[in-house]
C-alpha positions in Angstrom: -49.8 26.9 -41.8 -47.4 24.0 -41.5 -47.2 21.7 -38.4 -43.9 20.0 -38.0 -43.2 16.7 -36.0 -39.5 16.3 -35.2 -38.2 13.0 -33.9 -37.9 12.9 -30.2 -34.2 12.8 -29.1 -34.3 12.4 -25.3 -32.4 9.1 -24.6 -34.7 6.1 -24.8 -37.7 8.2 -25.7 -39.9 6.2 -28.0 -43.1 8.3 -28.3 -44.1 10.6 -31.1 -46.1 13.8 -30.8 -48.7 13.1 -33.5 -49.9 9.7 -34.9 -51.2 9.1 -38.4 -54.9 9.1 -37.4 -54.7 12.7 -36.2 -53.4 14.1 -39.5 -56.7 14.2 -41.5 -58.4 16.4 -38.8 -55.5 18.9 -38.9 -55.7 18.9 -42.7 -59.4 19.6 -42.7 -58.6 22.7 -40.5 -56.2 24.0 -43.1 -53.0 22.8 -41.6 -50.3 20.9 -43.5 -48.3 18.3 -41.6 -44.6 17.5 -42.1 -42.5 15.1 -40.1 -38.9 14.0 -39.7 -38.4 10.6 -41.3 -38.7 7.8 -38.7 -40.2 10.0 -36.0 -43.0 7.4 -35.3 -41.2 4.2 -36.0 -40.3 3.3 -32.4 -43.9 4.0 -31.3 -45.2 1.6 -33.9 -46.2 4.2 -36.6 -44.1 3.8 -39.8 -43.6 6.7 -42.2 -45.8 5.0 -44.8 -48.8 5.3 -42.5 -48.3 9.1 -42.1 -47.8 9.5 -45.9 -51.1 7.6 -46.5 -52.9 10.2 -44.3 -51.4 13.2 -46.1 -48.3 14.0 -44.2 -45.1 14.9 -45.9 -41.9 13.1 -44.8 -38.7 15.1 -44.6 -35.4 13.4 -44.3 -33.6 16.3 -42.4 -34.4 17.5 -38.9 -33.2 21.0 -39.7 -35.6 21.1 -42.7 -38.6 20.2 -40.4 -37.7 23.2 -38.1 -37.1 25.4 -41.2 -40.4 24.5 -42.8 -42.8 24.3 -39.9 -44.7 27.3 -38.5 -45.8 25.1 -35.5 -43.6 22.5 -33.9 -45.2 19.8 -31.9 -43.0 17.7 -29.6 -43.4 15.7 -26.5 -40.2 16.5 -24.6 -39.1 20.0 -25.8 -36.0 21.8 -24.7 -36.9 22.5 -21.0 -38.2 19.0 -20.3 -35.4 17.5 -22.3 -32.2 18.5 -20.4 -30.1 15.9 -22.2 -30.2 16.6 -25.9 -32.9 19.4 -26.2 -30.4 22.3 -26.3 -29.4 21.3 -29.8 -32.8 22.4 -31.1 -32.4 26.0 -29.8 -30.2 26.9 -32.8 -33.0 25.7 -35.2 -35.8 27.8 -33.7 -37.1 30.8 -35.7 -38.6 34.0 -34.4 -42.5 33.8 -34.1 -42.3 30.0 -34.6 -44.9 28.2 -32.3 -43.7 25.4 -30.1 -46.1 23.1 -28.2 -45.1 20.4 -25.8 -43.8 19.5 -22.3 -41.5 22.4 -21.4 -41.2 22.0 -17.6 -42.2 25.6 -17.0 -41.4 25.5 -13.2 -38.0 23.9 -13.8 -35.1 26.0 -15.0 -35.8 29.8 -15.6 -32.6 30.0 -17.7 -33.9 27.3 -20.1 -37.2 29.1 -20.5 -35.5 32.4 -21.1 -33.3 30.8 -23.8 -36.5 29.7 -25.6 -38.0 33.2 -25.1 -34.7 34.7 -26.4 -35.2 33.1 -29.8 -38.6 34.8 -30.2 -40.5 31.5 -30.0 -44.1 31.5 -29.0 -44.3 28.4 -26.8 -47.2 26.7 -25.1 -46.5 24.4 -22.2 -49.0 21.5 -22.0 -48.2 21.0 -18.3 -50.0 24.3 -17.6 -53.3 23.1 -19.2 -56.2 24.1 -16.9 -58.1 21.2 -15.3 -61.5 22.2 -16.6 -64.2 20.5 -18.5 -63.4 22.5 -21.6 -59.7 21.5 -21.5 -60.2 17.9 -20.6 -59.6 16.6 -24.1 -56.3 18.6 -24.2 -54.9 17.5 -20.8 -51.7 15.7 -21.8 -50.4 15.6 -18.2 -53.3 13.5 -17.1 -53.0 11.2 -20.2 -49.3 10.5 -19.4 -50.1 10.1 -15.7 -52.6 7.4 -16.6 -50.0 5.5 -18.6 -47.4 5.9 -15.8 -49.8 4.6 -13.1 -50.6 1.6 -15.2 -46.9 0.8 -16.1 -45.8 1.3 -12.4 -48.0 -1.6 -11.4 -46.9 -3.8 -14.3 -43.3 -3.2 -13.4 -43.9 -4.0 -9.7 -45.8 -7.2 -10.5 -42.8 -8.3 -12.7 -40.3 -7.6 -9.9 -42.3 -9.0 -7.0 -41.5 -12.6 -6.1 -45.2 -13.3 -5.5 -48.3 -13.1 -7.6 -51.0 -10.5 -7.3 -54.3 -12.5 -7.4 -55.7 -14.8 -4.7 -55.7 -18.4 -6.0 -57.3 -21.5 -4.6 -55.5 -24.5 -6.0 -54.9 -28.2 -5.3 -51.7 -27.0 -3.6 -53.6 -24.7 -1.3 -54.7 -21.1 -1.2 -52.5 -18.2 -2.2 -53.3 -15.0 -0.5 -53.6 -11.8 -2.7 -50.9 -9.3 -3.0 -51.2 -6.0 -1.1 -50.6 -2.8 -3.0 -50.4 0.6 -1.3 -50.5 3.7 -3.3 -49.4 7.0 -1.8 -50.8 10.0 -3.8 -54.2 9.3 -5.5 -53.9 11.7 -8.4 -54.3 10.5 -12.0 -51.3 8.2 -11.9 -52.2 6.9 -8.4 -55.8 6.2 -9.3 -54.7 4.3 -12.5 -52.3 2.3 -10.3 -55.1 1.3 -8.0 -57.3 0.3 -11.0 -54.5 -1.8 -12.5 -53.6 -3.5 -9.3 -57.3 -4.4 -8.7 -57.6 -5.8 -12.3 -54.6 -8.0 -11.6 -56.2 -9.3 -8.4 -54.4 -7.4 -5.7 -55.9 -5.9 -2.7 -55.3 -2.1 -3.1 -55.3 0.7 -0.6 -54.3 4.3 -1.0 -53.7 7.5 0.9 -53.9 11.1 -0.2 -53.9 14.3 1.9 -56.8 15.6 -0.3 -60.2 14.6 1.3 -61.8 14.5 -2.2 -59.5 11.6 -3.1 -61.3 9.2 -0.7 -64.4 8.8 -2.9 -62.3 8.3 -6.0 -60.2 5.6 -4.4 -63.3 3.8 -3.1 -65.0 4.0 -6.5 -62.2 1.9 -7.9 -62.5 -0.7 -5.2 -59.6 0.5 -3.2 -59.5 1.1 0.5 -58.7 4.6 1.5 -56.3 4.9 4.4 -57.3 7.8 6.6 -54.9 9.3 9.1 -55.8 11.3 12.2 -54.1 14.4 10.9 -55.5 17.2 8.7 -53.7 19.0 6.0 -54.1 22.8 5.7 -55.4 23.9 2.3 -54.8 20.4 1.0 -55.7 21.3 -2.6 -55.0 24.2 -4.9 -57.5 25.7 -7.4 -56.1 23.4 -10.2 -56.8 20.2 -8.2 -53.2 19.5 -7.1 -52.1 18.8 -3.6 -50.5 21.7 -1.8 -47.1 21.4 -0.1 -47.3 21.1 3.7 -44.8 22.0 6.4 -42.2 19.5 7.7 -44.1 18.8 10.9 -47.1 17.5 8.9 -44.9 15.2 6.8 -43.1 13.9 9.9 -46.4 13.0 11.5 -47.7 11.5 8.2 -44.6 9.3 8.0 -45.1 8.0 11.5 -48.7 7.1 10.7 -48.0 5.6 7.3 -45.2 3.3 8.6 -47.4 0.4 9.7 -49.3 0.4 6.3 -46.1 0.5 4.4 -44.6 -2.4 6.4 -47.7 -4.6 5.7 -47.6 -3.9 2.0 -46.0 -6.1 -0.7 -45.8 -3.2 -3.2 -45.7 0.5 -2.5 -46.2 3.0 -5.3 -45.5 6.6 -4.5 -47.0 9.3 -6.7 -47.0 12.4 -4.5 -45.8 15.2 -6.7 -46.3 18.9 -6.1 -45.8 21.2 -9.2 -42.7 23.3 -8.8 -41.7 21.7 -5.5 -39.3 19.0 -4.4 -41.5 15.9 -3.7 -42.0 15.2 0.0 -40.2 12.3 1.5 -43.0 9.9 2.6 -41.1 6.6 2.9 -38.0 6.7 5.1 -35.1 4.2 5.1 -36.5 3.0 8.5 -39.8 2.3 6.8 -38.1 0.4 4.0 -36.2 -1.7 6.6 -39.5 -2.8 8.1 -40.9 -4.1 4.8 -40.7 -7.8 4.1 -37.8 -9.0 2.0 -38.8 -9.1 -1.7 -41.2 -6.2 -1.4 -41.1 -3.6 -4.2 -41.3 0.2 -4.2 -42.0 2.1 -7.4 -41.3 5.8 -7.0 -43.1 7.9 -9.6 -41.6 11.0 -8.2 -38.1 9.8 -8.8 -37.2 12.3 -11.5 -37.6 15.2 -9.0 -35.9 13.4 -6.2 -38.4 10.9 -5.0 -40.9 10.2 -2.3 -38.7 7.4 -0.9 -35.6 8.4 1.0 -33.6 5.6 -0.7 -34.7 6.2 -4.3 -31.9 6.6 -6.8 -33.3 8.6 -9.7 -33.2 6.5 -12.9 -32.0 3.4 -11.1 -33.2 0.1 -9.6 -31.6 -0.5 -6.2 -32.1 -3.2 -3.5 -32.0 -2.0 0.1 -32.8 -4.2 3.1 -34.0 -6.8 0.6 -36.5 -4.3 -0.9 -36.4 -3.5 -4.6 -36.7 0.3 -5.1 -37.4 1.5 -8.6 -36.6 5.1 -9.5 -37.1 4.8 -13.3 -38.8 7.8 -14.9 -40.4 8.6 -18.3 -42.4 5.5 -17.8 -44.9 6.6 -20.5 -42.2 6.0 -23.1 -42.3 2.4 -22.2 -45.8 2.1 -23.6 -45.1 4.2 -26.7 -48.0 3.1 -29.0 -50.9 4.2 -26.8 -49.0 7.0 -25.0 -48.4 8.5 -28.4 -52.0 8.0 -29.4 -53.3 9.7 -26.2 -50.8 12.6 -26.5 -51.6 13.1 -30.1 -55.3 13.4 -29.4 -54.6 15.9 -26.7 -52.3 18.1 -28.7 -54.4 17.9 -31.9 -57.4 19.0 -29.9 -55.3 21.9 -28.6 -54.2 22.8 -32.1 -57.8 22.8 -33.4 -58.8 25.0 -30.5 -56.1 27.5 -31.6 -57.0 27.4 -35.3 -59.9 29.5 -36.5 -60.5 30.2 -40.2 -57.3 28.3 -41.1 -55.2 30.7 -39.0 -53.8 30.6 -35.4 -55.6 33.0 -33.1 -54.4 33.7 -29.6 -57.4 34.9 -27.6 -55.9 35.8 -24.2 -59.4 36.0 -22.7 -59.6 32.2 -23.1 -58.0 30.5 -20.0 -56.8 27.6 -22.1 -54.7 29.9 -24.2 -53.7 32.3 -21.5 -52.7 29.6 -19.0 -50.6 27.6 -21.4 -48.9 30.4 -23.2 -45.3 30.4 -21.8 -43.1 32.6 -24.0 -43.9 35.2 -26.7 -42.1 38.2 -28.3 -38.8 37.5 -26.5 -40.4 37.4 -23.0 -41.6 34.8 -20.5 -45.3 35.9 -20.5 -47.0 33.4 -18.3 -48.2 35.1 -15.1 -48.0 32.0 -13.0 -44.5 31.2 -14.1 -43.4 34.8 -13.6 -44.8 34.8 -10.1 -43.1 31.4 -9.3 -39.7 32.8 -10.3 -40.4 36.2 -8.7 -40.2 38.1 -12.0 -41.9 41.5 -12.1 -45.4 41.5 -13.7 -45.5 42.5 -17.4 -47.7 45.3 -18.6 -51.2 44.2 -19.6 -51.4 42.9 -23.2 -54.3 43.3 -25.6 -56.9 40.6 -25.0 -56.4 39.2 -28.5 -53.0 39.1 -30.1 -52.3 39.3 -33.8 -53.5 36.4 -36.0 -50.9 34.3 -37.7 
């Protein structure tokens, strides 16, 4: 079986789906690796390093798609709404596609992939279990984004983060407030603390309090209680507008006292809640910075412009997305380890085996045999349930 690594084509995307160090383990499992020339260059991985580990370099993108039984990408068509559609014509029936596919985004896009007969696996749907931890690409990329958000904020803030006692007097530490203490938010807290800032955070999930405090952050508790705050996968559940209205009222004072606010409140398949209003921004000190990690879906800040940096009321609001691509070397390394672990989980006796009793396989399998087969995705888009399939599908 041949694993193909196409070059990423989303504008400004610098990551690559597999790095040279992961190639030997795939080879030992009976997989051959081919890659499009230059696929890893922008991430810091030249073609020669892949060749030295046993990968074959192909000059033509179409040849990679034609040769590969399994395609491994980061932003597949689905998550790549800019240039991804060009790849649809290159897909073959029964070809396997693994990557970010934005399964709760556009049904039409997913159906286009299904219509080509592609067997696709969406890494966003990886269950958050101990068994799947090494394959959790969403958490890996969230870690990178949380780190980078703080670095960007520190660069834009006209102050320094750490407290300093100098001959010129004492400089007070920067105050960083993180809204949404998931993987990205927790990494933002840790990074802000390492840079010397005083970090605080809020999350509607009670379990987040201990995690925030374990990183040296202060957990901001509000006198309101969310209903069913957490879903079975560990993500925050959407609340009604009255809850968010009260939450905004209570968060206003903390936001106004902060030098940096990082918002990371994202609910899968839903528009992010507005947690920072224009009035809250107006009450922040001039020079303050907001980094909105929910910007791609609309943002947690009312004044966020997706993909842009804007200044409103003297406050810099950053709505850049795909931040993991700004740290391509280690982002690629982490993603490659996740996806190669997933590949090795699928490969048994040098063949791909799809055991539908295995929740890792069942939960991530998105399309197969011309259909959208993922039960969660079908329910989300109100598609009728499919007839039960055999518990183990044919081996490839």
